[in-house]
matplotlib code that plots the C-alpha trace (Angstrom):
import matplotlib.pyplot as plt

x = [-50.6, -47.8, -45.0, -48.0, -47.9, -44.2, -43.4, -46.4, -44.2, -41.8, -42.7, -42.4, -39.4, -38.1, -39.7, -38.3, -35.0, -34.9, -35.9, -33.2, -30.8, -32.6, -31.9, -28.9, -26.1, -22.5, -21.6, -18.9, -21.1, -21.4, -24.5, -24.0, -26.6, -26.3, -29.2, -30.0, -32.8, -33.7, -32.9, -32.6, -35.4, -37.8, -40.6, -38.6, -36.1, -39.2, -41.0, -39.0, -39.3, -43.0, -42.3, -42.8, -45.7, -47.1, -48.2, -45.2, -45.5, -45.3, -43.3, -41.4, -41.6, -41.0, -37.7, -36.3, -37.8, -36.6, -32.8, -32.2, -33.6, -30.9, -28.2, -28.6, -28.5, -25.1, -23.4, -24.9, -23.5, -20.1, -19.7, -20.9, -18.3, -15.6, -16.7, -15.5, -12.3, -12.0, -12.7, -9.0, -7.2, -7.4, -8.9, -7.3, -7.8, -9.2, -11.1, -12.8, -13.7, -14.6, -17.5, -18.4, -18.4, -21.2, -23.4, -23.5, -24.9, -27.2, -29.1, -29.8, -30.4, -32.8, -33.9, -35.1, -36.5, -39.0, -40.1, -41.0, -44.0, -46.2, -47.1, -46.4, -48.9, -51.1, -50.8, -50.4, -54.1, -55.2, -53.4, -55.2, -58.9]
y = [21.0, 22.4, 22.3, 24.0, 27.3, 27.0, 26.8, 29.8, 31.9, 31.5, 31.6, 34.8, 35.6, 32.6, 33.8, 37.3, 36.5, 34.4, 36.6, 39.0, 35.9, 35.9, 39.4, 39.7, 40.7, 39.8, 36.0, 37.5, 38.7, 37.5, 37.0, 37.8, 37.7, 37.4, 35.6, 32.2, 30.9, 28.6, 28.1, 24.0, 23.9, 25.0, 22.3, 20.4, 19.0, 18.7, 16.5, 14.4, 11.2, 12.2, 13.3, 10.0, 8.8, 11.5, 10.1, 9.7, 13.0, 15.2, 13.3, 13.7, 17.2, 18.3, 16.5, 18.4, 21.9, 21.2, 19.6, 22.6, 25.0, 23.6, 23.5, 26.5, 27.7, 25.3, 27.4, 30.8, 29.4, 29.4, 32.3, 34.4, 32.8, 33.3, 37.2, 37.2, 36.5, 39.2, 41.4, 40.2, 40.1, 40.6, 37.4, 35.4, 34.7, 31.2, 32.5, 35.1, 32.6, 30.2, 32.6, 33.2, 29.5, 29.0, 32.1, 30.5, 27.1, 29.3, 30.7, 27.0, 25.8, 28.7, 28.2, 24.2, 25.3, 27.8, 25.6, 23.0, 25.0, 25.6, 21.7, 21.5, 24.2, 22.2, 18.4, 19.7, 21.6, 18.4, 16.7, 19.6, 17.4]
z = [19.4, 21.0, 18.4, 16.1, 19.1, 19.1, 15.2, 15.0, 16.8, 15.0, 12.0, 11.0, 12.1, 10.4, 6.9, 7.3, 7.9, 4.5, 2.9, 3.9, 3.1, 0.0, -1.3, 0.0, -2.5, -1.2, -1.2, 0.9, 3.7, 7.7, 9.4, 13.2, 15.3, 19.3, 20.4, 19.3, 16.9, 18.6, 22.6, 23.8, 26.4, 23.9, 22.5, 20.3, 23.1, 25.8, 23.3, 21.0, 21.7, 20.8, 17.8, 15.9, 17.2, 14.6, 11.1, 9.1, 6.9, 9.9, 11.5, 8.6, 7.8, 11.9, 11.7, 8.7, 9.8, 13.4, 12.0, 9.9, 12.4, 15.1, 12.4, 11.7, 15.3, 15.8, 12.9, 14.3, 17.7, 15.8, 13.4, 16.7, 18.7, 15.5, 16.2, 20.0, 19.1, 17.4, 20.1, 21.6, 18.1, 14.3, 12.6, 10.4, 6.7, 7.8, 10.6, 8.0, 5.4, 7.9, 8.9, 5.1, 4.9, 8.4, 7.3, 3.6, 6.2, 8.0, 5.2, 3.4, 6.8, 7.4, 3.7, 4.3, 7.7, 5.7, 3.2, 4.6, 6.6, 4.4, 3.9, 8.3, 8.8, 7.1, 8.5, 12.3, 11.4, 11.0, 13.7, 16.2, 14.7]

ax = plt.figure().add_subplot(projection="3d")
ax.plot(x, y, z, "-o")
ax.set_aspect("equal")
plt.show()
């Protein structure tokens, strides 16, 4: 139930973010966001050991959803840290390129999380009954 409520609370923002990424025109853009996609004190970190007590498909899809979300969060944090360096000095070409590559990783990870949402929501609803 907790996973279902948490995913429902994040779903609209993730879908909107994914749509924005899909509609982006520049390949070299950098996505910078200060606020985390996912915090280390939310449901996944509290109940990740219980994740595999659910049926196989639900466990797998929850694992895929959260793993991708955590990859996006890790990359978001790295992009943001590089941006903070730019407050002190001009970024080097490799730093700028790294931000671009991390942004691509963020886009893919968010897309992968959103892609599993429809099936995951059905599975979680089925497990509530």
